Steps between C-alpha positions, in 0.01 A plus 500: 500500500183714564640660801817543701560425864512802714848615567646490852572869471127592451367697796264307737132619504442737785210424728253750625497651853198277579699192412773602708265539800332168423838311480658685794684285752605651827658272751667591822639298790210604717231424229645145450492433879123599531270186479289480195181495701586822660580667167155389364323631809690832467393528140137435586525737805626816302226434232241479775632822646459673160147369452401600850638842457313547173181381661557743795546789255181396319296495823654832609394651159147352536474650852605845373254483215224340709245775402531382142562124558201429724244655261665322209476167683143567618393585142666187366319291760167651422567458131564130564173481702282656226701337206276194460177707489667767277636234252149323510333813387756554219451135378124563486548801270445769766692823398820540681409839635173377642675191643749737668227723643300211631802335657623824670163626612402161626814471701445848655138411575583181677771651723276806570203286590702276735645804678150670522344179653786466752481860606127501514479199734775625722315830547171322550623249760760704679282578804424133555860402442614759757251390757590134455879597524441677820301207643772254392775707663293518815453125512863444439596748775276341751634145401855614558401627845281207604686220300803291591741803427353711772625825353409826673335791325821706529700215321240478223503890458890486479486217244257699299703812509801307382296349212380836405853649506619210279215542251555868482871451427420237228241746349756777482748254342243396243402856438862610455569197270184590292634849468834375397363292207289783384155397637369852516181599332672667212730200446209259518303700248797528267557132522137426436501717192828356377364141550182594301712644222727193477202272508341682205823484307563126564154420394492729196845420356668239725630302208650812336678600830637150534630507138681830582662335813610201297665735241726640773689169500757375237336334202644158591339510854152621386342156435619391851377814675167493313429138580607538862276806535193331367556189716539711809189709422299189433593370839415840678148508327431146620615584841277815509199305370554230765539743784204695395285185505642398840447856654128507367412157647678565834342841535141397426528179706653660810299815473178301485614279784569810715156642411301193591700449822424861596859612503511882460661661202437206259536719184838645616615150597417384139673791348808442707495133410462585136803736503709270726449193280718664239789416722517118487474306824592786723225735406236236535635391841521857638150613375340173620664541843363853514149374445535233762646766746200724445257210560687421822492857631146594405309153491690282742706173456226278348421745216887542459528115462233496239657795326831305486319199358348730233836642411667162466202349317492774243868477430492124463186514283649769273841314478389147439149519358400831327832606359565166310139471399456847363849586377593154374838508671645443842734773611841348587678723743804398703414646848863543613600701206191725503523569878868579475439729199218677665702548823802633312280729299342639813838554672629695195187711401230432767147438369571579133790259526283231636242566232735492198748236636330182355417624156849657468663173613276301261596730217873483578480128541338448159729743310813358657406139403393614159835668427703228667343221299484710165141418458462752211708247302408165647119570561514288814234574773575540869350226733334573817791381706726772349279792627430648836147577374322329228153358394468134443210392271281227631545164340207420267298187573509248222177376358403149610 
């Protein structure tokens, strides 16, 4: 015989502590009496509580480090905005240092130029705007006295005093909140310098920084982390490019419409539309409403109606004609998901939260699906129905 059967007296192999935990069976009379559905619900519940607690701690840490996190996110968003032009210059054999200088100085020049134009027109047209405001307030006051409400002058003065008190309280609240988040001159300057430094580093050696981040993970997890990061970054770059195009078209169209209709502060309106369009749906609605409101106050209801037509027409033209024609893709956005994400971001972090909510949600969505479907192994691509934000290429026409 080549071998002998093990003797009954041989000691049994001892399992590890992990095996003991895996094979543990704990049964009590109370546990056996609990319905299976309730046990499953309890198991999901405590896991959800742990995830919610971890998320709350993460949000608390972000709030505590907001003076670092906000410049970092701003720098990454600006990097995503200039990334197509930066990589185009690199592909055409422009030296990296020259591409970096052109990208950074071009961004600073565009932002400074927009601010200068807005401040210049506000300073130039302020006397006319103030006179129009006083005239509009006088007409509204007279209408309230002679109109169907028949208010007295004392009642109007009381209402104006209450409105002034309310606005003063809100201004104090906003100012205290601004101080609480560090929006002093020193903090703003520090954040701007930190944003510029991060922008220079990401453009100069972004791939090296990412490789260092990937090396922080275990070796077995590095392919998944690297692939998920690249997929998420590609989504953010596409998002930034699309929003830049949308903001430019909306700002030019609505600004020119306000100018030809004689609405004051046309350039500041265009700048606000450009900045607001980076917050999907909500920003365009708010800034467009502001343009219509200014036209109503300073130019009357008919000009306001035409301004509303211009705002709606520009948004429809940009969304259904120019964007598919010039970019070759139709942006597929689920409105409910985007509005809820923007609202949640605004509730957590105010304007910065609303600005970064959609790109962060799109990044997390892509990374989560990439990891859950093990795409670094399968190579499968995500479909538009899997994402809260995506671009859907137009179907090519077949030759007849």
